[in-house]
One Martini backbone bead per residue (centre of mass of N, CA, C, O) as a GRO file, in nm:
protein
  294
    1MET     BB    1   0.679   0.083   1.214
    2ARG     BB    2   0.944   0.236   1.258
    3GLU     BB    3   0.834   0.511   1.175
    4LEU     BB    4   0.619   0.539   1.393
    5ALA     BB    5   0.800   0.502   1.646
    6ARG     BB    6   0.968   0.765   1.610
    7PHE     BB    7   0.687   0.958   1.667
    8MET     BB    8   0.632   0.861   1.941
    9ALA     BB    9   0.499   0.988   2.285
   10VAL     BB   10   0.421   0.701   2.382
   11GLU     BB   11   0.356   0.408   2.544
   12ALA     BB   12   0.410   0.154   2.298
   13ARG     BB   13   0.302  -0.132   2.125
   14PHE     BB   14   0.431  -0.311   1.845
   15VAL     BB   15   0.238  -0.529   1.623
   16TRP     BB   16   0.364  -0.759   1.387
   17MET     BB   17   0.232  -0.948   1.101
   18PRO     BB   18   0.275  -1.176   0.892
   19THR     BB   19   0.076  -1.284   0.646
   20SER     BB   20   0.140  -1.600   0.686
   21LEU     BB   21   0.017  -1.571   1.009
   22ARG     BB   22  -0.302  -1.464   0.991
   23GLU     BB   23  -0.426  -1.720   1.005
   24GLU     BB   24  -0.600  -1.884   1.241
   25SER     BB   25  -0.444  -2.164   1.254
   26LYS     BB   26  -0.170  -2.000   1.329
   27LEU     BB   27  -0.248  -1.779   1.541
   28THR     BB   28  -0.353  -1.918   1.800
   29PRO     BB   29  -0.093  -2.074   1.893
   30LEU     BB   30   0.095  -1.823   1.883
   31ALA     BB   31  -0.049  -1.637   2.092
   32LYS     BB   32   0.021  -1.814   2.350
   33LEU     BB   33   0.348  -1.734   2.300
   34TRP     BB   34   0.336  -1.439   2.339
   35PRO     BB   35   0.529  -1.179   2.409
   36TRP     BB   36   0.461  -0.975   2.708
   37ARG     BB   37   0.436  -0.633   2.772
   38SER     BB   38   0.403  -0.361   2.932
   39SER     BB   39   0.149  -0.111   2.832
   40ASP     BB   40  -0.057   0.133   2.744
   41PHE     BB   41  -0.040   0.050   2.432
   42THR     BB   42  -0.160  -0.101   2.117
   43TYR     BB   43  -0.023  -0.177   1.792
   44MET     BB   44  -0.198  -0.337   1.522
   45THR     BB   45  -0.169  -0.527   1.196
   46SER     BB   46  -0.417  -0.725   1.301
   47PRO     BB   47  -0.738  -0.810   1.348
   48ASN     BB   48  -0.704  -1.111   1.422
   49LEU     BB   49  -0.515  -1.063   1.659
   50TYR     BB   50  -0.705  -0.899   1.829
   51LEU     BB   51  -0.937  -1.112   1.845
   52THR     BB   52  -0.753  -1.328   1.988
   53LEU     BB   53  -0.634  -1.122   2.241
   54ARG     BB   54  -0.834  -0.920   2.383
   55GLU     BB   55  -0.908  -1.086   2.645
   56SER     BB   56  -0.637  -1.214   2.753
   57ARG     BB   57  -0.494  -0.903   2.722
   58HIS     BB   58  -0.675  -0.659   2.771
   59LEU     BB   59  -0.747  -0.464   2.489
   60GLU     BB   60  -0.981  -0.309   2.542
   61ASP     BB   61  -0.932   0.022   2.465
   62ARG     BB   62  -0.588  -0.043   2.405
   63ALA     BB   63  -0.621  -0.051   2.081
   64VAL     BB   64  -0.473  -0.010   1.762
   65VAL     BB   65  -0.601  -0.097   1.438
   66LEU     BB   66  -0.470  -0.216   1.139
   67PHE     BB   67  -0.646  -0.204   0.821
   68THR     BB   68  -0.532  -0.281   0.522
   69HIS     BB   69  -0.685  -0.559   0.435
   70LEU     BB   70  -0.837  -0.809   0.307
   71ASP     BB   71  -0.830  -1.131   0.322
   72PRO     BB   72  -0.871  -1.345   0.054
   73ARG     BB   73  -0.957  -1.593   0.265
   74GLN     BB   74  -1.164  -1.367   0.378
   75LYS     BB   75  -1.465  -1.271   0.471
   76ALA     BB   76  -1.611  -0.991   0.579
   77SER     BB   77  -1.861  -1.137   0.725
   78SER     BB   78  -1.659  -1.304   0.932
   79ILE     BB   79  -1.624  -1.055   1.093
   80ASP     BB   80  -1.622  -0.935   1.422
   81THR     BB   81  -1.746  -0.624   1.463
   82ALA     BB   82  -1.811  -0.605   1.765
   83ALA     BB   83  -1.526  -0.684   1.865
   84LEU     BB   84  -1.365  -0.472   1.698
   85SER     BB   85  -1.518  -0.223   1.842
   86THR     BB   86  -1.331  -0.247   2.115
   87ALA     BB   87  -1.141  -0.082   2.000
   88ARG     BB   88  -1.024   0.227   2.003
   89ALA     BB   89  -0.918   0.182   1.698
   90ILE     BB   90  -0.966   0.183   1.333
   91HIS     BB   91  -0.728   0.168   1.074
   92PHE     BB   92  -0.755   0.275   0.744
   93MET     BB   93  -0.623   0.293   0.419
   94ALA     BB   94  -0.921   0.266   0.294
   95GLN     BB   95  -1.231   0.382   0.229
   96HIS     BB   96  -1.376   0.131   0.122
   97ASP     BB   97  -1.316  -0.058   0.363
   98ALA     BB   98  -1.455   0.110   0.578
   99GLU     BB   99  -1.740   0.111   0.455
  100SER     BB  100  -1.778  -0.197   0.445
  101MET     BB  101  -1.753  -0.245   0.759
  102VAL     BB  102  -1.980  -0.057   0.847
  103ASP     BB  103  -2.204  -0.209   0.689
  104LEU     BB  104  -2.133  -0.473   0.886
  105GLY     BB  105  -2.110  -0.307   1.196
  106LEU     BB  106  -1.902  -0.111   1.241
  107ASP     BB  107  -1.799   0.134   1.442
  108SER     BB  108  -1.769   0.455   1.322
  109SER     BB  109  -1.633   0.593   1.582
  110ARG     BB  110  -1.365   0.390   1.537
  111VAL     BB  111  -1.305   0.522   1.259
  112ARG     BB  112  -1.006   0.558   1.046
  113VAL     BB  113  -0.866   0.725   0.770
  114VAL     BB  114  -0.506   0.724   0.681
  115GLY     BB  115  -0.371   0.582   0.460
  116GLY     BB  116  -0.049   0.706   0.406
  117ALA     BB  117   0.315   0.730   0.338
  118VAL     BB  118   0.590   0.914   0.272
  119ASP     BB  119   0.905   0.896   0.218
  120GLU     BB  120   1.143   1.119   0.340
  121GLN     BB  121   1.371   1.023   0.117
  122VAL     BB  122   1.166   1.123  -0.094
  123GLU     BB  123   1.249   1.328  -0.385
  124LEU     BB  124   1.239   1.569  -0.597
  125ILE     BB  125   1.456   1.614  -0.885
  126PRO     BB  126   1.494   1.890  -1.076
  127SER     BB  127   1.762   1.802  -1.247
  128VAL     BB  128   1.589   1.575  -1.350
  129GLU     BB  129   1.497   1.431  -1.641
  130ARG     BB  130   1.218   1.359  -1.800
  131ILE     BB  131   1.109   1.066  -1.959
  132PRO     BB  132   0.968   0.991  -2.228
  133ASN     BB  133   0.775   0.706  -2.213
  134SER     BB  134   0.808   0.635  -1.910
  135VAL     BB  135   0.807   0.328  -1.702
  136VAL     BB  136   0.732   0.241  -1.360
  137LEU     BB  137   0.788  -0.051  -1.150
  138SER     BB  138   0.727  -0.090  -0.785
  139SER     BB  139   0.798  -0.413  -0.643
  140LYS     BB  140   0.730  -0.694  -0.505
  141TYR     BB  141   0.719  -1.007  -0.572
  142GLY     BB  142   0.393  -1.158  -0.656
  143PRO     BB  143   0.075  -1.300  -0.706
  144ARG     BB  144  -0.067  -0.984  -0.691
  145LYS     BB  145   0.116  -0.799  -0.918
  146GLY     BB  146   0.055  -0.859  -1.235
  147ALA     BB  147   0.288  -1.001  -1.404
  148GLN     BB  148   0.134  -1.143  -1.648
  149LEU     BB  149   0.102  -0.860  -1.812
  150LEU     BB  150   0.382  -0.751  -1.903
  151PRO     BB  151   0.474  -0.881  -2.172
  152GLU     BB  152   0.238  -0.768  -2.347
  153ILE     BB  153   0.278  -0.467  -2.284
  154ILE     BB  154   0.570  -0.438  -2.383
  155ASP     BB  155   0.520  -0.540  -2.677
  156ALA     BB  156   0.285  -0.315  -2.739
  157MET     BB  157   0.523  -0.081  -2.636
  158PRO     BB  158   0.795   0.022  -2.803
  159GLU     BB  159   0.787   0.340  -2.721
  160ALA     BB  160   0.845   0.232  -2.439
  161GLN     BB  161   1.007   0.255  -2.111
  162PHE     BB  162   1.080  -0.009  -1.892
  163THR     BB  163   1.093  -0.012  -1.526
  164LEU     BB  164   1.213  -0.247  -1.282
  165ILE     BB  165   1.159  -0.258  -0.925
  166GLY     BB  166   1.260  -0.515  -0.709
  167PRO     BB  167   1.217  -0.799  -0.543
  168GLY     BB  168   1.194  -1.137  -0.694
  169TRP     BB  169   1.204  -1.120  -1.035
  170GLY     BB  170   1.411  -1.305  -1.177
  171PRO     BB  171   1.252  -1.567  -1.265
  172PHE     BB  172   1.038  -1.422  -1.434
  173ILE     BB  173   1.227  -1.279  -1.633
  174ALA     BB  174   1.360  -1.539  -1.738
  175ARG     BB  175   1.102  -1.693  -1.833
  176HIS     BB  176   1.027  -1.424  -2.034
  177SER     BB  177   1.270  -1.266  -2.153
  178LEU     BB  178   1.278  -0.951  -2.084
  179THR     BB  179   1.583  -0.860  -2.140
  180ALA     BB  180   1.538  -0.888  -2.461
  181ARG     BB  181   1.401  -0.631  -2.443
  182PRO     BB  182   1.465  -0.301  -2.541
  183ASN     BB  183   1.215  -0.177  -2.335
  184PHE     BB  184   1.379  -0.325  -2.087
  185LYS     BB  185   1.446  -0.294  -1.726
  186TYR     BB  186   1.638  -0.415  -1.441
  187LEU     BB  187   1.654  -0.300  -1.099
  188ARG     BB  188   1.863  -0.352  -0.814
  189ALA     BB  189   1.751  -0.132  -0.618
  190ASP     BB  190   1.796   0.086  -0.385
  191LEU     BB  191   1.656   0.331  -0.190
  192SER     BB  192   1.850   0.575  -0.286
  193VAL     BB  193   1.723   0.576  -0.608
  194ARG     BB  194   1.420   0.654  -0.619
  195SER     BB  195   1.415   0.955  -0.681
  196GLU     BB  196   1.539   0.932  -0.962
  197ILE     BB  197   1.340   0.733  -1.093
  198TYR     BB  198   1.076   0.901  -1.036
  199SER     BB  199   1.181   1.168  -1.177
  200GLN     BB  200   1.198   1.028  -1.468
  201ALA     BB  201   0.914   0.936  -1.469
  202ARG     BB  202   0.602   0.950  -1.621
  203VAL     BB  203   0.510   0.655  -1.519
  204PHE     BB  204   0.322   0.476  -1.279
  205LEU     BB  205   0.293   0.119  -1.210
  206SER     BB  206  -0.004  -0.070  -1.095
  207LEU     BB  207  -0.119  -0.436  -1.086
  208SER     BB  208  -0.268  -0.502  -0.840
  209SER     BB  209  -0.531  -0.707  -0.690
  210LEU     BB  210  -0.402  -0.643  -0.393
  211GLU     BB  211  -0.436  -0.375  -0.144
  212GLY     BB  212  -0.359  -0.112   0.076
  213GLY     BB  213  -0.222   0.054  -0.121
  214PRO     BB  214   0.055   0.155  -0.252
  215ILE     BB  215   0.329   0.314  -0.133
  216PRO     BB  216   0.491   0.375  -0.403
  217LEU     BB  217   0.278   0.560  -0.518
  218LEU     BB  218   0.340   0.806  -0.335
  219ASP     BB  219   0.636   0.843  -0.404
  220ALA     BB  220   0.591   0.894  -0.710
  221MET     BB  221   0.394   1.134  -0.686
  222LYS     BB  222   0.592   1.323  -0.540
  223CYS     BB  223   0.783   1.307  -0.815
  224GLY     BB  224   0.551   1.329  -1.068
  225ALA     BB  225   0.429   1.067  -1.132
  226LEU     BB  226   0.196   0.912  -1.330
  227PRO     BB  227  -0.067   0.713  -1.246
  228VAL     BB  228  -0.120   0.355  -1.293
  229ALA     BB  229  -0.402   0.193  -1.135
  230THR     BB  230  -0.561  -0.006  -0.950
  231ARG     BB  231  -0.871  -0.065  -0.773
  232THR     BB  232  -0.684  -0.048  -0.497
  233GLY     BB  233  -0.692   0.046  -0.207
  234PHE     BB  234  -0.581   0.393  -0.205
  235ALA     BB  235  -0.583   0.485  -0.502
  236PRO     BB  236  -0.876   0.628  -0.522
  237ASP     BB  237  -0.791   0.853  -0.300
  238PHE     BB  238  -0.550   0.990  -0.500
  239ILE     BB  239  -0.690   0.940  -0.776
  240ARG     BB  240  -0.786   1.141  -1.049
  241ASP     BB  241  -0.946   1.038  -1.299
  242GLY     BB  242  -0.789   1.201  -1.574
  243GLU     BB  243  -0.581   1.400  -1.415
  244ASN     BB  244  -0.343   1.248  -1.204
  245GLY     BB  245  -0.454   0.982  -1.349
  246VAL     BB  246  -0.517   0.617  -1.377
  247LEU     BB  247  -0.780   0.387  -1.361
  248VAL     BB  248  -0.819   0.039  -1.313
  249SER     BB  249  -0.899  -0.255  -1.283
  250SER     BB  250  -0.818  -0.504  -1.056
  251VAL     BB  251  -0.844  -0.707  -1.327
  252PRO     BB  252  -0.686  -0.651  -1.597
  253LYS     BB  253  -0.635  -0.600  -1.915
  254PRO     BB  254  -0.390  -0.522  -2.125
  255GLU     BB  255  -0.552  -0.313  -2.294
  256GLU     BB  256  -0.628  -0.128  -2.057
  257VAL     BB  257  -0.339  -0.052  -1.973
  258ILE     BB  258  -0.237   0.064  -2.236
  259GLU     BB  259  -0.445   0.291  -2.255
  260ALA     BB  260  -0.372   0.421  -1.981
  261ILE     BB  261  -0.079   0.493  -2.038
  262ARG     BB  262  -0.135   0.673  -2.284
  263GLY     BB  263  -0.318   0.868  -2.126
  264ALA     BB  264  -0.110   0.958  -1.903
  265MET     BB  265   0.110   1.093  -2.089
  266VAL     BB  266  -0.102   1.361  -2.139
  267LEU     BB  267  -0.112   1.463  -1.871
  268THR     BB  268  -0.126   1.772  -1.638
  269GLY     BB  269  -0.118   1.688  -1.367
  270ARG     BB  270  -0.045   1.702  -0.996
  271PRO     BB  271   0.038   1.443  -0.796
  272CYS     BB  272   0.183   1.581  -0.551
  273GLU     BB  273  -0.073   1.720  -0.422
  274ALA     BB  274  -0.220   1.452  -0.314
  275VAL     BB  275   0.044   1.388  -0.098
  276ASP     BB  276   0.043   1.623   0.070
  277GLY     BB  277   0.122   1.549   0.415
  278PHE     BB  278   0.192   1.234   0.385
  279THR     BB  279   0.324   1.134   0.676
  280TRP     BB  280   0.460   0.969   0.944
  281GLU     BB  281   0.397   1.189   1.147
  282ARG     BB  282   0.097   1.192   1.091
  283MET     BB  283   0.039   0.900   1.162
  284ALA     BB  284   0.138   0.923   1.458
  285ARG     BB  285  -0.064   1.141   1.542
  286LEU     BB  286  -0.318   0.965   1.503
  287VAL     BB  287  -0.241   0.751   1.704
  288ARG     BB  288  -0.211   0.934   1.950
  289THR     BB  289  -0.497   1.046   1.949
  290ASP     BB  290  -0.632   0.761   1.997
  291PHE     BB  291  -0.488   0.688   2.257
  292MET     BB  292  -0.598   0.961   2.413
  293GLY     BB  293  -0.853   1.011   2.244
  294PHE     BB  294  -1.133   1.151   2.070
   0.00000   0.00000   0.00000
């Protein structure tokens, strides 16, 4: 949100909702207390929030709605596609989600697939040597991140060096004694070292069972790491399976992931080419375009 706001040239309100507050039982009472300022347009990160506020706040044709992914607690068929179609535009991160909602009745003329954006601070460092058989996983710990697969994968691949970065992993790592494995390390890395880590990695691993992105996938691909990712979010839109990376099922078995990692190690594709031009400035330009009219 902060990145988008930097590049906006119109008066717009950005409304972000934590995932924990997006379910209807919490959203409706919260919306009544929402502080509201006048603005030309509103950019909202929750379709449910738009549907809750569109009439009382007169948002029809004045809001661009970001549809990151379906809430796992909500069926796609339960979304009021006719009401959602009153937004000026609905921006989807993934092609598959856009097609699914259009099939359910969402007005296709209001739909735009925007993908994601690479952090401008992430760059390939040519002087950094890529480490053979190195695998990096970068994400915040959570129930959908596929953590339960890691111990078996790490044990089955002693020839590979696994690096995990991201907050919240401490208890899981301790519970499974991962730091006792000689081919595993955990870095409590800040954002400034991502370029070096991704430039070193041969493979970037994403095991999430539900995603809108993941955004770190794009950062790693920009730095030349070959992705192995579940078929979630926009991963299938950027990964040409077997060429610049490998896709696995959304809830894979460890054996499938292990085979995919070994397959990715020998690929010669250039993942950086798939994410070229996907910047936050581009994202802001698409939002501005839809604010000003199709």
